[in-house]
PASEMAR-678510 format. One record per residue: x, y, z of N, C-alpha, C in turn. Coordinates in steps of 0.1 Angstrom, whole numbers, padded with zeros to 4 digits, always signed. Each point is the difference from the previous one (the first is absolute). Example, Ala and Ser with C-alpha at 12.3 -4.5 7.8 and 13.67 -1.06 7.14 Angstrom:
2
+0132-0057+0078-0009+0012+0000+0009+0012+0000;-0004+0011-0007+0009+0011+0000-0008+0011+0008;
! end
This chain:
205
+0008-0012+0000-0008+0012+0000+0009+0012+0000;-0003+0010-0009+0008+0012-0001-0004+0010+0011;+0008+0011+0001-0003+0010+0010-0014+0006-0001;-0004+0003-0013-0013+0006-0003-0011-0009+0006;+0001-0013-0003-0010-0009+0005+0000-0001+0016;+0011+0001+0006+0001-0001+0014-0006+0013+0007;+0000+0011-0007-0005+0013+0006-0015+0001-0002;-0006-0009-0007-0014+0001-0003-0008-0002+0013;-0010+0008+0003-0009-0002+0011-0011-0010-0004;-0007-0005+0010-0011-0009-0003-0010+0006-0009;-0003+0013+0002-0009+0007-0008+0004+0001-0015;+0013+0002-0002+0006+0000-0014-0003-0014-0006;+0002-0010+0007-0002-0014-0005-0015-0002-0004;-0009+0004+0009-0014-0001-0002-0004+0008-0012;+0005+0012-0002-0003+0008-0012+0004-0008-0013;+0012-0006+0000+0005-0007-0011-0009-0012-0003;-0004-0007+0011-0008-0012-0002-0014+0004-0006;-0006+0011+0005-0013+0004-0006+0002+0004-0014;+0011+0007-0004+0003+0004-0013+0001-0012-0010;+0006-0011+0005+0001-0012-0008-0013-0007-0002;-0010+0003+0009-0013-0007-0001-0002-0008+0013;-0011+0004+0007-0003-0007+0013-0002-0014-0003;+0007-0009+0008-0001-0014-0002+0011-0006-0009;+0009+0009-0004+0010-0005-0010+0011-0008+0007;+0001+0001+0014+0010-0008+0007-0008-0009+0010;+0004-0013+0000-0006-0009+0009+0007-0001+0013;-0004-0008+0009+0005-0001+0014+0015-0003-0001;+0004-0009-0008+0015-0004-0001+0008+0012-0005;-0005+0008-0010+0007+0011-0005+0003+0010+0011;-0011+0003+0009+0002+0009+0011+0010-0005+0010;+0000-0013+0003+0009-0006+0009+0015+0001-0005;+0002-0003-0012+0013+0001-0006+0005+0015+0001;-0009+0009-0004+0005+0015+0001+0003+0004+0014;-0008-0004+0010+0002+0004+0014+0013-0007+0005;+0002-0013-0004+0011-0007+0005+0013+0006-0006;+0000+0004-0013+0011+0006-0006+0004+0013+0007;-0011+0008+0003+0002+0012+0007+0007-0002+0014;-0005-0010+0007+0006-0003+0013+0014-0005-0001;+0003-0007-0010+0014-0005-0002+0010+0011-0001;-0004+0012-0004+0009+0011-0002-0002+0009+0012;-0007-0004+0010-0002+0008+0012+0002-0008+0013;-0011-0003+0007+0000-0007+0012+0006-0014+0000;-0001-0007-0012+0005-0014-0001+0014+0000-0006;+0006+0011-0003+0013+0000-0007+0010-0008+0008;+0007-0009-0007+0011-0008+0006-0005-0012+0009;-0013-0002+0002-0004-0010+0008-0001-0013-0007;+0002-0011+0007-0001-0014-0006-0015-0004-0002;-0001-0010-0008-0014-0005-0003-0007-0004+0013;+0008-0007+0009-0006-0004+0012-0005+0012+0009;+0009+0010+0001-0004+0012+0008-0012+0007-0006;-0001+0000-0013-0011+0007-0007-0013-0009+0003;+0001-0013-0001-0011-0009+0002-0006+0002+0015;+0009+0002+0009-0004+0002+0014-0007+0014+0002;+0006+0010-0006-0005+0013+0001-0013+0002-0007;-0002-0006-0012-0012+0002-0007-0010-0011+0002;+0004-0010+0009-0009-0011+0004-0005-0008-0012;+0009-0004-0009-0004-0008-0011+0011-0011-0003;-0004-0011-0007+0010-0010-0002+0012+0005-0008;+0012-0006+0003+0012+0004-0006-0001-0003-0015;-0007-0010-0004-0002-0003-0014-0007+0011-0008;-0009+0007+0007-0007+0011-0006+0010+0012-0001;+0009+0002+0010+0010+0011+0000+0009-0002-0012;+0004-0013-0003+0009-0003-0011-0007+0004-0013;-0013-0004-0001-0007+0003-0013-0002+0015-0002;-0004+0007+0010-0002+0014-0001+0013+0007-0003;+0011-0004+0006+0013+0006-0003+0004-0002-0015;-0003-0012-0005+0003-0003-0014-0008+0008-0009;-0014+0000+0003-0009+0008-0009+0003+0015+0000;+0004+0005+0012+0003+0014+0001+0013+0003-0008;+0009-0009+0000+0013+0002-0008-0003+0000-0015;-0009-0009-0004-0003-0001-0014-0008+0012-0005;-0010+0004+0008-0009+0011-0004+0006+0014+0001;+0007+0002+0011+0005+0014+0003+0015+0002-0001;+0007-0011-0002+0015+0001-0002+0003+0005-0014;+0012+0004-0001+0005+0005-0014+0009-0011-0006;-0005-0008-0009+0007-0011-0006+0013+0004-0007;+0001+0012-0004+0012+0004-0008+0010+0006+0010;-0003+0002+0013+0009+0005+0009+0005-0011+0009;+0011-0006-0003+0005-0011+0008+0008+0004+0012;+0003+0013+0001+0008+0005+0012-0006-0004+0013;-0014+0000+0001-0007-0003+0012+0003-0014+0004;+0001-0009-0010+0002-0014+0003+0015-0002+0003;+0009+0007-0006+0014-0001+0002+0003+0004+0015;-0006+0011+0004+0003+0005+0014-0006-0010+0010;-0012-0005-0003-0007-0009+0009+0009-0013+0001;+0005-0005-0011+0009-0012+0001+0012+0003+0008;+0007+0011-0002+0012+0003+0007-0002+0002+0015;-0012+0005+0004-0003+0002+0014-0002-0014+0007;-0003-0010-0007-0002-0014+0005+0014-0006+0004;+0010+0005-0007+0013-0007+0002+0008+0004+0013;-0007+0008+0008+0006+0003+0013-0003-0011+0010;-0008-0010-0004-0003-0012+0009+0000-0013-0008;+0012-0004-0003+0001-0012-0009+0006-0012+0008;-0005-0012-0002+0005-0012+0007+0008-0009-0010;+0010-0007+0006+0007-0010-0008-0008-0013+0002;-0003-0007-0011-0007-0012+0001+0008-0010+0008;-0006-0007+0009+0007-0010+0009+0008-0010-0008;+0013-0001+0004+0009-0009-0007+0006+0005-0012;-0002+0013-0003+0006+0005-0013+0004+0015+0002;+0012+0003-0005+0004+0014+0000-0001+0007-0013;-0008-0007-0009-0002+0005-0014-0014+0003-0003;-0009-0005+0008-0015+0003-0002-0005+0009+0011;-0006+0011-0005-0006+0010+0010-0015+0000-0001;-0006+0003+0011-0015+0001+0000-0005+0013+0006;-0010+0005-0006-0007+0012+0005-0014+0000-0003;-0008+0007+0008-0015+0000-0001-0004+0011-0010;-0009-0004-0009-0006+0010-0009-0016-0002+0001;-0006+0009+0008-0014-0002+0002-0008+0006-0012;+0005+0010-0006-0007+0007-0011+0001-0009-0013;-0012-0005-0004+0000-0009-0011+0005+0006-0013;-0004+0013-0002+0005+0006-0013+0015+0002+0000;+0006+0003+0012+0014+0001+0001+0007-0013-0003;-0006-0011+0005+0005-0013-0002+0000-0003-0015;-0011+0003-0007-0001-0003-0014+0010+0009-0008;+0003+0012+0005+0010+0009-0007+0014-0006+0001;+0003-0005+0012+0013-0006+0002+0001-0013-0008;-0011-0008-0001+0000-0012-0008+0003+0003-0015;-0006+0011-0004+0001+0003-0014+0014+0003-0004;+0007+0007+0009+0014+0004-0002+0009-0013-0001;-0003-0009+0010+0008-0013+0000-0003-0008-0013;-0012-0001-0004-0004-0008-0012+0007+0005-0012;+0001+0014-0001+0006+0005-0012+0015-0003-0001;+0006-0004+0011+0014-0004+0001+0001-0015+0000;-0011-0007-0002+0000-0015+0001+0002-0005+0014;-0004+0007+0010+0001-0004+0014-0014-0001+0006;-0001-0005+0012-0013-0001+0007+0003+0000+0015;-0010+0004+0008+0000-0001+0014-0007-0012+0005;+0004-0005+0011-0007-0012+0006-0010+0006+0011;-0013-0002-0003-0010+0004+0010-0009-0013+0004;+0006-0011-0002-0008-0013+0001-0004-0002+0015;+0008+0004+0009-0003-0002+0014-0011+0010+0005;+0002+0012-0004-0010+0011+0004+0001+0010-0011;-0011+0004-0005-0001+0009-0012+0005+0014+0004;+0000+0003+0013+0005+0013+0004+0014+0001+0004;+0007-0012+0001+0014-0001+0003+0007-0004-0013;+0009+0010-0004+0007-0002-0013+0014-0005+0003;+0004-0011-0006+0013-0006+0001+0008+0001-0013;+0011+0007+0000+0008+0001-0012+0015-0001+0004;+0008-0003-0010+0015+0000+0002+0006+0014+0001;+0012+0000+0005+0007+0013+0001+0002+0006-0014;+0002-0009-0010+0001+0005-0014-0012+0007-0005;-0012-0006+0003-0013+0006-0004-0002+0013+0008;+0004+0000+0012-0002+0013+0008+0009+0011-0006;+0012-0003-0003+0009+0009-0006-0006+0006-0013;-0006-0009-0008-0006+0004-0013-0012+0009+0003;-0008-0003+0010-0012+0008+0003+0004+0014+0004;+0011+0000+0009+0005+0013+0004+0005+0008-0011;+0007-0006-0009+0006+0007-0012-0011+0005-0009;-0011-0007-0001-0011+0004-0009-0009+0011+0006;+0000+0001+0014-0008+0009+0007+0007+0013+0005;+0013+0000-0003+0008+0012+0004-0005+0013-0007;+0001+0011+0007-0002+0013-0006+0012+0004-0008;-0001+0010-0008+0012+0005-0007+0011+0005+0009;-0004+0007+0011+0009+0005+0010+0007-0012+0007;-0007-0010+0003+0006-0012+0007+0010-0007-0009;-0004-0001-0013+0009-0006-0010+0013+0008-0001;-0001+0013+0000+0012+0009+0000+0009-0003+0012;-0006-0001+0011+0008-0003+0013+0007-0013-0001;-0007-0010-0006+0006-0014-0001+0011+0000-0011;-0001+0009-0010+0010+0001-0010+0013+0005+0006;-0001+0009+0009+0012+0005+0007+0006-0011+0009;-0009-0009+0005+0005-0010+0009+0009-0010-0008;-0004-0003-0013+0007-0010-0008+0011+0007-0008;+0001+0013+0001+0010+0008-0006+0000-0002-0015;-0011-0001-0006-0001-0001-0015+0003-0014-0005;+0005-0009+0009+0004-0013-0005-0010-0010+0006;-0005-0010-0008-0009-0010+0005-0014+0005-0001;-0009-0009+0003-0014+0003+0000-0006+0003+0013;-0010+0008+0001-0007+0003+0013-0006-0012+0006;-0006-0009-0009-0006-0012+0006+0010-0009+0006;+0012-0001-0005+0011-0008+0006+0004+0006+0014;+0001+0013+0000+0003+0007+0013-0011-0003+0010;-0013+0001-0004-0011-0003+0009+0001-0014+0005;+0002-0009-0009+0001-0014+0004+0011-0003+0010;+0011+0006-0002+0011-0002+0010-0003+0006+0013;-0006+0011+0001-0004+0006+0012-0010-0008+0008;-0010-0005-0008-0010-0009+0006+0006-0012+0006;+0010-0006-0007+0006-0012+0005+0008+0003+0013;+0006+0012+0000+0007+0004+0012-0009+0001+0012;-0012+0006-0002-0010+0001+0011-0004-0014+0004;-0003-0009-0009-0005-0014+0003+0011-0008+0007;+0012+0001-0005+0011-0008+0007+0003+0006+0014;+0000+0013+0001+0002+0006+0013-0011-0004+0010;-0012+0000-0005-0012-0004+0009+0002-0015+0004;+0004-0009-0009+0001-0014+0004+0011-0001+0010;+0011+0007-0001+0011-0001+0010-0004+0005+0013;-0009+0010+0001-0005+0005+0012-0012-0007+0006;-0005-0009-0008-0012-0008+0004-0013+0008-0001;+0000+0011-0009-0012+0008-0001-0006-0002-0014;-0011-0006+0000-0006-0003-0013-0014+0007-0003;-0004+0008+0010-0013+0007-0002+0001+0015+0002;-0008+0007-0006+0000+0015+0001+0012+0007-0006;+0005-0006-0010+0012+0006-0007-0004+0012-0008;+0009+0010-0001-0003+0012-0009+0008-0002-0012;-0007-0003-0011+0006-0001-0013-0005+0011-0010;-0003+0011+0006-0005+0011-0009+0012+0007-0006;-0003+0008-0010+0011+0007-0008+0009+0009+0009;-0007+0008+0009+0008+0009+0008+0010-0008+0009;-0005-0011+0006+0008-0009+0008+0012-0005-0008;-0003-0005-0012+0011-0005-0009+0010+0010-0004;-0004+0013-0002+0009+0010-0004+0009+0004+0012;-0005-0001+0012+0008+0004+0012+0005-0012+0008;+0001-0012-0007+0003-0012+0007+0014+0000+0006;+0001-0002+0013+0013-0001+0007-0002-0012+0010;+0007-0011-0003-0001-0012+0008+0012-0001+0009;
! end
């Protein structure tokens, strides 16, 4: 939802609704609009579970409304919102038990999960969500690729300085991710790892 939509009062919405034709929106249309509005306000940053408790409705309905709101009111040509949402998840990454090469993180937003899946598929890769559709399991190679694909131009420029013009950014990212994973294994820490871009840029082990 853009700033103009967020600043609309209920009266503004009612006027638009009447202009479109009374009865043009059904109950579900209203629920999706209200839910999308709340996602950018009181519900911003809250988990599906927290929202289900606050709004007193099943978590399955929360997931559906979040997905429909994203489809109806999101901007499909603006991927920056998904890129930022993905990178924010990387502050809490787990190493899969028994492996220092597989990482797991939760993606509750269905549309975001589809977006990440589409990037992986274009590169001939895929994520494992067989255990739980909201828990994404990928290799460090895949994570490095996703980070490379979702970098902003400013972030790419920063990484170019890190590699001193030699080598590829994706290789640099992969090496840094491996350092984090190996260091975590040595320390016996496999949960809550920060594998976000800022952390990788400033990595000091």
